[in-house]
N, CA and C atoms of all chains as a GROMACS GRO file, in nm:
protein
  546
    1MET      N    1   0.230   0.727  -1.672
    1MET     CA    2   0.221   0.837  -1.581
    1MET      C    3   0.083   0.713  -1.465
    2ARG      N    4   0.104   0.599  -1.478
    2ARG     CA    5   0.019   0.501  -1.432
    2ARG      C    6   0.010   0.590  -1.259
    3LEU      N    7   0.142   0.558  -1.209
    3LEU     CA    8   0.107   0.610  -1.077
    3LEU      C    9   0.083   0.749  -1.026
    4PHE      N   10   0.106   0.856  -1.126
    4PHE     CA   11  -0.005   0.989  -1.058
    4PHE      C   12  -0.107   0.993  -1.082
    5ASP      N   13  -0.179   0.902  -1.214
    5ASP     CA   14  -0.285   0.893  -1.221
    5ASP      C   15  -0.392   0.800  -1.104
    6PHE      N   16  -0.299   0.725  -1.041
    6PHE     CA   17  -0.364   0.637  -0.945
    6PHE      C   18  -0.353   0.757  -0.788
    7PHE      N   19  -0.242   0.786  -0.804
    7PHE     CA   20  -0.232   0.937  -0.699
    7PHE      C   21  -0.367   1.027  -0.701
    8LYS      N   22  -0.401   1.062  -0.775
    8LYS     CA   23  -0.506   1.146  -0.810
    8LYS      C   24  -0.627   1.124  -0.806
    9LEU      N   25  -0.639   0.991  -0.838
    9LEU     CA   26  -0.779   0.898  -0.796
    9LEU      C   27  -0.763   0.882  -0.664
   10SER      N   28  -0.650   0.866  -0.573
   10SER     CA   29  -0.689   0.836  -0.425
   10SER      C   30  -0.676   0.957  -0.367
   11ARG      N   31  -0.642   1.081  -0.418
   11ARG     CA   32  -0.682   1.223  -0.369
   11ARG      C   33  -0.833   1.254  -0.327
   12ARG      N   34  -0.822   1.304  -0.203
   12ARG     CA   35  -0.989   1.353  -0.162
   12ARG      C   36  -0.984   1.463  -0.190
   13GLY      N   37  -1.098   1.549  -0.246
   13GLY     CA   38  -1.112   1.675  -0.279
   13GLY      C   39  -1.062   1.775  -0.204
   14PRO      N   40  -1.028   1.874  -0.230
   14PRO     CA   41  -0.902   1.958  -0.118
   14PRO      C   42  -0.988   2.039  -0.012
   15THR      N   43  -0.931   2.046   0.111
   15THR     CA   44  -0.983   2.058   0.215
   15THR      C   45  -0.914   2.212   0.246
   16SER      N   46  -0.972   2.330   0.326
   16SER     CA   47  -0.860   2.376   0.397
   16SER      C   48  -0.791   2.404   0.432
   17ALA      N   49  -0.817   2.256   0.526
   17ALA     CA   50  -0.676   2.228   0.601
   17ALA      C   51  -0.583   2.172   0.529
   18ASP      N   52  -0.615   2.078   0.401
   18ASP     CA   53  -0.538   2.034   0.349
   18ASP      C   54  -0.418   2.145   0.246
   19THR      N   55  -0.469   2.228   0.174
   19THR     CA   56  -0.444   2.348   0.098
   19THR      C   57  -0.301   2.375   0.151
   20ALA      N   58  -0.253   2.378   0.248
   20ALA     CA   59  -0.109   2.435   0.302
   20ALA      C   60  -0.004   2.303   0.305
   21LYS      N   61  -0.084   2.188   0.312
   21LYS     CA   62   0.001   2.072   0.360
   21LYS      C   63   0.053   2.034   0.222
   22GLN      N   64   0.178   1.947   0.281
   22GLN     CA   65   0.245   1.859   0.177
   22GLN      C   66   0.166   1.725   0.198
   23ARG      N   67   0.178   1.623   0.139
   23ARG     CA   68   0.135   1.507   0.183
   23ARG      C   69   0.269   1.373   0.098
   24LEU      N   70   0.247   1.305   0.183
   24LEU     CA   71   0.352   1.218   0.112
   24LEU      C   72   0.306   1.050   0.132
   25GLN      N   73   0.309   0.999   0.050
   25GLN     CA   74   0.235   0.847  -0.010
   25GLN      C   75   0.338   0.766  -0.022
   26VAL      N   76   0.323   0.646   0.072
   26VAL     CA   77   0.428   0.532   0.009
   26VAL      C   78   0.335   0.403   0.038
   27LEU      N   79   0.344   0.339  -0.107
   27LEU     CA   80   0.260   0.225  -0.132
   27LEU      C   81   0.391   0.118  -0.172
   28VAL      N   82   0.352   0.019  -0.100
   28VAL     CA   83   0.441  -0.126  -0.094
   28VAL      C   84   0.371  -0.238  -0.138
   29ALA      N   85   0.369  -0.307  -0.252
   29ALA     CA   86   0.295  -0.393  -0.306
   29ALA      C   87   0.371  -0.520  -0.324
   30LEU      N   88   0.341  -0.643  -0.254
   30LEU     CA   89   0.429  -0.766  -0.290
   30LEU      C   90   0.307  -0.857  -0.335
   31ASP      N   91   0.345  -0.931  -0.484
   31ASP     CA   92   0.253  -0.978  -0.566
   31ASP      C   93   0.320  -1.122  -0.539
   32ARG      N   94   0.289  -1.253  -0.481
   32ARG     CA   95   0.345  -1.350  -0.456
   32ARG      C   96   0.285  -1.459  -0.509
   33LYS      N   97   0.310  -1.461  -0.680
   33LYS     CA   98   0.233  -1.551  -0.775
   33LYS      C   99   0.297  -1.677  -0.740
   34GLY      N  100   0.401  -1.706  -0.662
   34GLY     CA  101   0.427  -1.863  -0.622
   34GLY      C  102   0.364  -1.893  -0.474
   35GLY      N  103   0.258  -1.825  -0.416
   35GLY     CA  104   0.198  -1.838  -0.294
   35GLY      C  105   0.322  -1.824  -0.170
   36GLY      N  106   0.301  -1.874  -0.080
   36GLY     CA  107   0.378  -1.876   0.076
   36GLY      C  108   0.469  -1.750   0.084
   37GLY      N  109   0.532  -1.791   0.162
   37GLY     CA  110   0.648  -1.655   0.192
   37GLY      C  111   0.606  -1.621   0.295
   38PRO      N  112   0.698  -1.579   0.391
   38PRO     CA  113   0.675  -1.474   0.478
   38PRO      C  114   0.590  -1.334   0.446
   39ASP      N  115   0.549  -1.274   0.521
   39ASP     CA  116   0.466  -1.133   0.519
   39ASP      C  117   0.569  -0.990   0.600
   40PHE      N  118   0.689  -0.973   0.529
   40PHE     CA  119   0.784  -0.884   0.594
   40PHE      C  120   0.760  -0.753   0.589
   41LEU      N  121   0.626  -0.733   0.481
   41LEU     CA  122   0.593  -0.589   0.457
   41LEU      C  123   0.588  -0.532   0.596
   42PRO      N  124   0.511  -0.591   0.720
   42PRO     CA  125   0.490  -0.522   0.802
   42PRO      C  126   0.628  -0.461   0.895
   43LEU      N  127   0.707  -0.584   0.900
   43LEU     CA  128   0.833  -0.550   0.984
   43LEU      C  129   0.922  -0.434   0.897
   44MET      N  130   0.901  -0.386   0.763
   44MET     CA  131   0.958  -0.318   0.674
   44MET      C  132   0.949  -0.212   0.689
   45GLN      N  133   0.805  -0.178   0.729
   45GLN     CA  134   0.727  -0.048   0.730
   45GLN      C  135   0.811   0.043   0.851
   46LYS      N  136   0.839   0.011   0.989
   46LYS     CA  137   0.922   0.052   1.085
   46LYS      C  138   1.066   0.144   0.980
   47GLU      N  139   1.107   0.054   0.948
   47GLU     CA  140   1.227   0.100   0.890
   47GLU      C  141   1.233   0.181   0.741
   48LEU      N  142   1.148   0.143   0.644
   48LEU     CA  143   1.090   0.259   0.542
   48LEU      C  144   1.046   0.386   0.623
   49LEU      N  145   1.008   0.400   0.705
   49LEU     CA  146   0.953   0.502   0.799
   49LEU      C  147   1.083   0.584   0.855
   50GLU      N  148   1.215   0.499   0.902
   50GLU     CA  149   1.310   0.599   0.941
   50GLU      C  150   1.403   0.663   0.836
   51VAL      N  151   1.392   0.535   0.713
   51VAL     CA  152   1.470   0.615   0.586
   51VAL      C  153   1.390   0.791   0.577
   52ILE      N  154   1.219   0.784   0.567
   52ILE     CA  155   1.196   0.878   0.540
   52ILE      C  156   1.190   1.020   0.666
   53ARG      N  157   1.209   0.953   0.742
   53ARG     CA  158   1.231   1.054   0.857
   53ARG      C  159   1.366   1.131   0.845
   54LYS      N  160   1.450   1.032   0.814
   54LYS     CA  161   1.604   1.137   0.766
   54LYS      C  162   1.546   1.268   0.664
   55TYR      N  163   1.459   1.268   0.601
   55TYR     CA  164   1.438   1.363   0.447
   55TYR      C  165   1.378   1.468   0.519
   56VAL      N  166   1.217   1.410   0.598
   56VAL     CA  167   1.114   1.514   0.616
   56VAL      C  168   1.052   1.482   0.784
   57GLU      N  169   1.055   1.589   0.821
   57GLU     CA  170   0.990   1.572   0.963
   57GLU      C  171   0.857   1.555   0.972
   58ILE      N  172   0.882   1.419   1.044
   58ILE     CA  173   0.718   1.369   1.042
   58ILE      C  174   0.672   1.345   1.206
   59GLU      N  175   0.556   1.410   1.210
   59GLU     CA  176   0.505   1.363   1.339
   59GLU      C  177   0.402   1.269   1.320
   60GLU      N  178   0.406   1.179   1.431
   60GLU     CA  179   0.377   1.034   1.459
   60GLU      C  180   0.238   1.056   1.412
   61GLU      N  181   0.139   1.165   1.495
   61GLU     CA  182   0.028   1.114   1.487
   61GLU      C  183  -0.033   1.158   1.324
   62ARG      N  184   0.060   1.207   1.238
   62ARG     CA  185   0.020   1.248   1.118
   62ARG      C  186   0.064   1.130   1.014
   63VAL      N  187   0.064   0.980   1.051
   63VAL     CA  188   0.113   0.878   1.009
   63VAL      C  189   0.025   0.826   1.000
   64ASN      N  190  -0.052   0.776   0.888
   64ASN     CA  191  -0.137   0.636   0.863
   64ASN      C  192  -0.112   0.565   0.797
   65VAL      N  193  -0.138   0.418   0.867
   65VAL     CA  194  -0.074   0.285   0.789
   65VAL      C  195  -0.176   0.186   0.766
   66ASP      N  196  -0.208   0.156   0.638
   66ASP     CA  197  -0.280   0.078   0.635
   66ASP      C  198  -0.223  -0.093   0.569
   67PHE      N  199  -0.241  -0.197   0.630
   67PHE     CA  200  -0.170  -0.305   0.602
   67PHE      C  201  -0.275  -0.406   0.540
   68GLN      N  202  -0.279  -0.466   0.443
   68GLN     CA  203  -0.373  -0.602   0.376
   68GLN      C  204  -0.285  -0.676   0.355
   69ALA      N  205  -0.344  -0.815   0.386
   69ALA     CA  206  -0.276  -0.933   0.330
   69ALA      C  207  -0.396  -1.022   0.254
   70GLY      N  208  -0.370  -1.114   0.170
   70GLY     CA  209  -0.487  -1.182   0.089
   70GLY      C  210  -0.370  -1.294   0.038
   71THR      N  211  -0.452  -1.361  -0.032
   71THR     CA  212  -0.408  -1.523  -0.104
   71THR      C  213  -0.307  -1.451  -0.230
   72GLY      N  214  -0.189  -1.467  -0.208
   72GLY     CA  215  -0.096  -1.438  -0.285
   72GLY      C  216  -0.046  -1.276  -0.343
   73PHE      N  217  -0.091  -1.181  -0.225
   73PHE     CA  218  -0.053  -1.065  -0.216
   73PHE      C  219  -0.040  -1.007  -0.084
   74SER      N  220   0.031  -0.881  -0.094
   74SER     CA  221   0.022  -0.815   0.049
   74SER      C  222   0.027  -0.671   0.008
   75THR      N  223  -0.052  -0.584   0.082
   75THR     CA  224  -0.028  -0.423   0.064
   75THR      C  225   0.022  -0.336   0.148
   76LEU      N  226   0.080  -0.276   0.175
   76LEU     CA  227   0.106  -0.148   0.271
   76LEU      C  228   0.131  -0.011   0.210
   77GLU      N  229   0.026   0.016   0.286
   77GLU     CA  230   0.021   0.187   0.233
   77GLU      C  231   0.013   0.271   0.384
   78VAL      N  232   0.096   0.367   0.345
   78VAL     CA  233   0.144   0.473   0.421
   78VAL      C  234   0.144   0.575   0.411
   79ASN      N  235   0.054   0.678   0.466
   79ASN     CA  236   0.016   0.838   0.437
   79ASN      C  237   0.043   0.923   0.525
   80ILE      N  238   0.135   1.010   0.477
   80ILE     CA  239   0.192   1.087   0.585
   80ILE      C  240   0.166   1.260   0.543
   81GLU      N  241   0.096   1.330   0.681
   81GLU     CA  242   0.094   1.450   0.635
   81GLU      C  243   0.193   1.509   0.675
   82LEU      N  244   0.267   1.650   0.573
   82LEU     CA  245   0.369   1.683   0.629
   82LEU      C  246   0.383   1.826   0.607
   83PRO      N  247   0.433   1.910   0.752
   83PRO     CA  248   0.394   2.055   0.737
   83PRO      C  249   0.472   2.106   0.627
   84SER      N  250   0.408   2.203   0.584
   84SER     CA  251   0.473   2.307   0.453
   84SER      C  252   0.622   2.303   0.496
   85GLU      N  253   0.715   2.322   0.383
   85GLU     CA  254   0.845   2.354   0.397
   85GLU      C  255   0.938   2.272   0.499
   86THR      N  256   0.904   2.157   0.501
   86THR     CA  257   0.970   2.076   0.647
   86THR      C  258   1.080   1.970   0.556
   87ALA      N  259   1.110   1.970   0.432
   87ALA     CA  260   1.184   1.920   0.383
   87ALA      C  261   1.324   1.946   0.426
   88LYS      N  262   1.426   1.818   0.491
   88LYS     CA  263   1.534   1.840   0.562
   88LYS      C  264   1.618   1.846   0.443
   89MET      N  265   1.631   1.752   0.346
   89MET     CA  266   1.741   1.780   0.212
   89MET      C  267   1.866   1.727   0.298
   90ALA      N  268   1.855   1.595   0.360
   90ALA     CA  269   1.958   1.530   0.399
   90ALA      C  270   2.046   1.460   0.260
   91VAL      N  271   2.198   1.419   0.333
   91VAL     CA  272   2.270   1.401   0.239
   91VAL      C  273   2.262   1.256   0.246
   92MET      N  274  -0.933  -0.111  -0.080
   92MET     CA  275  -0.861  -0.169  -0.159
   92MET      C  276  -0.820  -0.106  -0.284
   93ARG      N  277  -0.819   0.005  -0.287
   93ARG     CA  278  -0.746   0.111  -0.381
   93ARG      C  279  -0.588   0.050  -0.394
   94LEU      N  280  -0.523   0.035  -0.317
   94LEU     CA  281  -0.420   0.032  -0.363
   94LEU      C  282  -0.371  -0.130  -0.454
   95PHE      N  283  -0.475  -0.213  -0.408
   95PHE     CA  284  -0.460  -0.315  -0.509
   95PHE      C  285  -0.527  -0.345  -0.576
   96ASP      N  286  -0.628  -0.236  -0.626
   96ASP     CA  287  -0.715  -0.220  -0.775
   96ASP      C  288  -0.630  -0.166  -0.836
   97PHE      N  289  -0.477  -0.050  -0.791
   97PHE     CA  290  -0.402   0.010  -0.886
   97PHE      C  291  -0.328  -0.107  -0.945
   98PHE      N  292  -0.246  -0.178  -0.791
   98PHE     CA  293  -0.159  -0.308  -0.850
   98PHE      C  294  -0.195  -0.379  -0.954
   99LYS      N  295  -0.312  -0.401  -0.970
   99LYS     CA  296  -0.373  -0.515  -1.057
   99LYS      C  297  -0.401  -0.448  -1.199
  100LEU      N  298  -0.378  -0.307  -1.200
  100LEU     CA  299  -0.434  -0.232  -1.318
  100LEU      C  300  -0.285  -0.234  -1.387
  101SER      N  301  -0.157  -0.197  -1.300
  101SER     CA  302  -0.042  -0.185  -1.346
  101SER      C  303   0.022  -0.316  -1.379
  102ARG      N  304  -0.042  -0.432  -1.348
  102ARG     CA  305  -0.023  -0.550  -1.391
  102ARG      C  306   0.000  -0.600  -1.534
  103ARG      N  307   0.124  -0.630  -1.637
  103ARG     CA  308   0.077  -0.677  -1.767
  103ARG      C  309  -0.002  -0.843  -1.750
  104GLY      N  310  -0.027  -0.854  -1.857
  104GLY     CA  311  -0.033  -0.959  -1.822
  104GLY      C  312   0.064  -1.082  -1.791
  105PRO      N  313   0.026  -1.214  -1.758
  105PRO     CA  314   0.118  -1.317  -1.687
  105PRO      C  315   0.189  -1.307  -1.793
  106THR      N  316   0.307  -1.377  -1.816
  106THR     CA  317   0.403  -1.472  -1.937
  106THR      C  318   0.435  -1.559  -1.843
  107SER      N  319   0.456  -1.678  -1.941
  107SER     CA  320   0.536  -1.787  -1.874
  107SER      C  321   0.694  -1.733  -1.752
  108ALA      N  322   0.738  -1.617  -1.788
  108ALA     CA  323   0.838  -1.629  -1.703
  108ALA      C  324   0.812  -1.572  -1.583
  109ASP      N  325   0.718  -1.494  -1.580
  109ASP     CA  326   0.631  -1.439  -1.463
  109ASP      C  327   0.585  -1.524  -1.371
  110THR      N  328   0.517  -1.610  -1.406
  110THR     CA  329   0.458  -1.689  -1.354
  110THR      C  330   0.491  -1.743  -1.188
  111ALA      N  331   0.616  -1.758  -1.260
  111ALA     CA  332   0.715  -1.817  -1.090
  111ALA      C  333   0.744  -1.717  -0.976
  112LYS      N  334   0.747  -1.610  -1.046
  112LYS     CA  335   0.819  -1.523  -0.990
  112LYS      C  336   0.717  -1.462  -0.890
  113GLN      N  337   0.816  -1.389  -0.783
  113GLN     CA  338   0.714  -1.296  -0.728
  113GLN      C  339   0.760  -1.129  -0.735
  114ARG      N  340   0.712  -1.042  -0.729
  114ARG     CA  341   0.711  -0.878  -0.804
  114ARG      C  342   0.709  -0.839  -0.666
  115LEU      N  343   0.801  -0.711  -0.630
  115LEU     CA  344   0.768  -0.598  -0.494
  115LEU      C  345   0.774  -0.436  -0.548
  116GLN      N  346   0.638  -0.406  -0.536
  116GLN     CA  347   0.653  -0.277  -0.638
  116GLN      C  348   0.661  -0.153  -0.487
  117VAL      N  349   0.724  -0.042  -0.505
  117VAL     CA  350   0.748   0.007  -0.424
  117VAL      C  351   0.724   0.160  -0.489
  118LEU      N  352   0.607   0.215  -0.461
  118LEU     CA  353   0.578   0.369  -0.487
  118LEU      C  354   0.565   0.498  -0.396
  119VAL      N  355   0.669   0.587  -0.406
  119VAL     CA  356   0.624   0.700  -0.324
  119VAL      C  357   0.611   0.812  -0.406
  120ALA      N  358   0.484   0.892  -0.346
  120ALA     CA  359   0.440   0.991  -0.404
  120ALA      C  360   0.467   1.142  -0.290
  121LEU      N  361   0.502   1.204  -0.341
  121LEU     CA  362   0.540   1.360  -0.280
  121LEU      C  363   0.415   1.420  -0.346
  122ASP      N  364   0.312   1.502  -0.279
  122ASP     CA  365   0.213   1.605  -0.297
  122ASP      C  366   0.251   1.696  -0.249
  123ARG      N  367   0.293   1.837  -0.360
  123ARG     CA  368   0.359   1.945  -0.292
  123ARG      C  369   0.260   2.062  -0.305
  124LYS      N  370   0.177   2.075  -0.235
  124LYS     CA  371   0.084   2.143  -0.264
  124LYS      C  372   0.112   2.306  -0.256
  125GLY      N  373   0.183   2.354  -0.128
  125GLY     CA  374   0.245   2.416  -0.124
  125GLY      C  375   0.384   2.486  -0.208
  126GLY      N  376   0.381   2.371  -0.308
  126GLY     CA  377   0.494   2.426  -0.426
  126GLY      C  378   0.597   2.423  -0.353
  127GLY      N  379   0.714   2.422  -0.398
  127GLY     CA  380   0.892   2.452  -0.382
  127GLY      C  381   0.902   2.318  -0.262
  128GLY      N  382   0.995   2.298  -0.204
  128GLY     CA  383   1.084   2.221  -0.148
  128GLY      C  384   1.144   2.151  -0.247
  129PRO      N  385   1.294   2.066  -0.190
  129PRO     CA  386   1.341   1.997  -0.284
  129PRO      C  387   1.316   1.876  -0.305
  130ASP      N  388   1.368   1.816  -0.421
  130ASP     CA  389   1.332   1.647  -0.399
  130ASP      C  390   1.413   1.612  -0.406
  131PHE      N  391   1.373   1.531  -0.278
  131PHE     CA  392   1.421   1.430  -0.229
  131PHE      C  393   1.402   1.313  -0.215
  132LEU      N  394   1.288   1.276  -0.318
  132LEU     CA  395   1.266   1.098  -0.368
  132LEU      C  396   1.390   1.077  -0.406
  133PRO      N  397   1.490   1.138  -0.516
  133PRO     CA  398   1.580   1.040  -0.549
  133PRO      C  399   1.686   1.026  -0.461
  134LEU      N  400   1.693   1.085  -0.408
  134LEU     CA  401   1.816   1.084  -0.275
  134LEU      C  402   1.777   0.962  -0.194
  135MET      N  403   1.625   0.940  -0.176
  135MET     CA  404   1.570   0.863  -0.068
  135MET      C  405   1.570   0.704  -0.129
  136GLN      N  406   1.561   0.714  -0.254
  136GLN     CA  407   1.582   0.558  -0.324
  136GLN      C  408   1.653   0.472  -0.278
  137LYS      N  409   1.811   0.526  -0.283
  137LYS     CA  410   1.902   0.418  -0.285
  137LYS      C  411   1.882   0.351  -0.141
  138GLU      N  412   1.848   0.453  -0.031
  138GLU     CA  413   1.825   0.372   0.088
  138GLU      C  414   1.719   0.299   0.102
  139LEU      N  415   1.581   0.339   0.065
  139LEU     CA  416   1.467   0.243   0.059
  139LEU      C  417   1.539   0.115  -0.022
  140LEU      N  418   1.586   0.121  -0.113
  140LEU     CA  419   1.651  -0.019  -0.210
  140LEU      C  420   1.722  -0.072  -0.063
  141GLU      N  421   1.833  -0.020   0.010
  141GLU     CA  422   1.880  -0.102   0.124
  141GLU      C  423   1.800  -0.166   0.226
  142VAL      N  424   1.695  -0.113   0.273
  142VAL     CA  425   1.607  -0.137   0.367
  142VAL      C  426   1.505  -0.291   0.284
  143ILE      N  427   1.487  -0.258   0.209
  143ILE     CA  428   1.420  -0.367   0.101
  143ILE      C  429   1.512  -0.488   0.129
  144ARG      N  430   1.635  -0.455   0.033
  144ARG     CA  431   1.783  -0.554   0.068
  144ARG      C  432   1.782  -0.661   0.204
  145LYS      N  433   1.718  -0.580   0.273
  145LYS     CA  434   1.740  -0.678   0.398
  145LYS      C  435   1.676  -0.771   0.439
  146TYR      N  436   1.534  -0.751   0.366
  146TYR     CA  437   1.457  -0.880   0.385
  146TYR      C  438   1.430  -0.984   0.231
  147VAL      N  439   1.468  -0.915   0.141
  147VAL     CA  440   1.448  -1.025   0.021
  147VAL      C  441   1.600  -0.984  -0.053
  148GLU      N  442   1.597  -1.106  -0.145
  148GLU     CA  443   1.715  -1.074  -0.256
  148GLU      C  444   1.712  -1.026  -0.329
  149ILE      N  445   1.760  -0.905  -0.373
  149ILE     CA  446   1.768  -0.875  -0.506
  149ILE      C  447   1.854  -0.822  -0.620
  150GLU      N  448   1.839  -0.889  -0.703
  150GLU     CA  449   1.953  -0.873  -0.832
  150GLU      C  450   1.903  -0.737  -0.904
  151GLU      N  451   2.021  -0.688  -0.895
  151GLU     CA  452   2.028  -0.559  -0.964
  151GLU      C  453   1.961  -0.500  -1.101
  152GLU      N  454   1.993  -0.632  -1.200
  152GLU     CA  455   1.914  -0.594  -1.299
  152GLU      C  456   1.771  -0.657  -1.289
  153ARG      N  457   1.714  -0.654  -1.176
  153ARG     CA  458   1.604  -0.700  -1.169
  153ARG      C  459   1.509  -0.574  -1.121
  154VAL      N  460   1.548  -0.466  -1.129
  154VAL     CA  461   1.555  -0.366  -1.044
  154VAL      C  462   1.537  -0.246  -1.148
  155ASN      N  463   1.380  -0.242  -1.144
  155ASN     CA  464   1.316  -0.088  -1.295
  155ASN      C  465   1.288   0.018  -1.151
  156VAL      N  466   1.404   0.128  -1.177
  156VAL     CA  467   1.317   0.294  -1.123
  156VAL      C  468   1.319   0.391  -1.207
  157ASP      N  469   1.182   0.485  -1.190
  157ASP     CA  470   1.114   0.557  -1.230
  157ASP      C  471   1.074   0.695  -1.174
  158PHE      N  472   1.146   0.759  -1.161
  158PHE     CA  473   1.130   0.884  -1.096
  158PHE      C  474   1.072   1.002  -1.164
  159GLN      N  475   0.957   1.046  -1.196
  159GLN     CA  476   0.882   1.170  -1.219
  159GLN      C  477   0.871   1.289  -1.144
  160ALA      N  478   0.915   1.415  -1.188
  160ALA     CA  479   0.879   1.544  -1.101
  160ALA      C  480   0.773   1.638  -1.211
  161GLY      N  481   0.700   1.711  -1.143
  161GLY     CA  482   0.619   1.797  -1.229
  161GLY      C  483   0.570   1.921  -1.174
  162THR      N  484   0.466   1.990  -1.191
  162THR     CA  485   0.433   2.084  -1.088
  162THR      C  486   0.365   2.034  -0.965
  163GLY      N  487   0.466   2.067  -0.846
  163GLY     CA  488   0.415   2.022  -0.752
  163GLY      C  489   0.373   1.889  -0.703
  164PHE      N  490   0.433   1.785  -0.776
  164PHE     CA  491   0.368   1.647  -0.717
  164PHE      C  492   0.560   1.621  -0.759
  165SER      N  493   0.618   1.485  -0.710
  165SER     CA  494   0.710   1.390  -0.790
  165SER      C  495   0.685   1.224  -0.742
  166THR      N  496   0.731   1.156  -0.807
  166THR     CA  497   0.669   1.013  -0.787
  166THR      C  498   0.796   0.949  -0.792
  167LEU      N  499   0.799   0.815  -0.749
  167LEU     CA  500   0.918   0.743  -0.750
  167LEU      C  501   0.850   0.606  -0.721
  168GLU      N  502   0.915   0.530  -0.845
  168GLU     CA  503   0.824   0.383  -0.869
  168GLU      C  504   0.929   0.270  -0.906
  169VAL      N  505   0.946   0.190  -0.827
  169VAL     CA  506   1.080   0.115  -0.787
  169VAL      C  507   0.959  -0.017  -0.812
  170ASN      N  508   1.032  -0.090  -0.913
  170ASN     CA  509   0.978  -0.229  -0.952
  170ASN      C  510   1.080  -0.336  -0.956
  171ILE      N  511   1.083  -0.441  -0.867
  171ILE     CA  512   1.139  -0.535  -0.827
  171ILE      C  513   1.086  -0.707  -0.849
  172GLU      N  514   1.209  -0.777  -0.932
  172GLU     CA  515   1.139  -0.901  -0.950
  172GLU      C  516   1.226  -0.967  -0.886
  173LEU      N  517   1.148  -1.054  -0.806
  173LEU     CA  518   1.243  -1.115  -0.695
  173LEU      C  519   1.193  -1.286  -0.763
  174PRO      N  520   1.281  -1.383  -0.719
  174PRO     CA  521   1.306  -1.492  -0.718
  174PRO      C  522   1.210  -1.560  -0.662
  175SER      N  523   1.158  -1.676  -0.661
  175SER     CA  524   1.048  -1.770  -0.560
  175SER      C  525   1.111  -1.790  -0.428
  176GLU      N  526   1.040  -1.814  -0.366
  176GLU     CA  527   1.071  -1.815  -0.187
  176GLU      C  528   1.222  -1.765  -0.180
  177THR      N  529   1.215  -1.643  -0.174
  177THR     CA  530   1.351  -1.496  -0.178
  177THR      C  531   1.365  -1.435  -0.029
  178ALA      N  532   1.242  -1.440   0.030
  178ALA     CA  533   1.201  -1.391   0.169
  178ALA      C  534   1.359  -1.404   0.253
  179LYS      N  535   1.380  -1.334   0.325
  179LYS     CA  536   1.484  -1.365   0.425
  179LYS      C  537   1.434  -1.350   0.595
  180MET      N  538   1.339  -1.240   0.575
  180MET     CA  539   1.264  -1.265   0.712
  180MET      C  540   1.328  -1.214   0.787
  181ALA      N  541   1.450  -1.094   0.742
  181ALA     CA  542   1.516  -1.042   0.834
  181ALA      C  543   1.444  -1.009   0.984
  182VAL      N  544   1.525  -0.970   1.119
  182VAL     CA  545   1.444  -0.898   1.260
  182VAL      C  546   1.468  -0.766   1.204
   0.00000   0.00000   0.00000
């Protein structure tokens, strides 16, 4: 349950605006113990969002992206606020 | 730095087999406060992996997928162990 624990931790307290919303969070972490290697997470981000867009309606202004790169690691965090009942259930 | 903190937490202690490896972790969490809605995370999983495969070499046996669904949330966790210097740097 580690992931869910994190998800709960990262959640702000509910606000009236939040209560009716669905929220989708995508976290990508690359642990480059061997050092080096190009940072492909920012490039991959656009394509990951395209996949998600097949399943749910995404409004650009509701997408928040945070990328961080450090020595031996990079992380990409994408937070998307979805309108309720927005899932498209694509095949 | 919340994501990185989580990433550090979720890391097992290093083993001799780990030290030369890169690791890619993808976490997708859907917070369905409004209840209901279809669970599209398992469907999305295959397509997300296809995107990642464009950027890095993935061996099937090095991919570990965990899906959990509960009341009002679902989470998808994909852990991929990559050989060092495997990034393809696709465009």
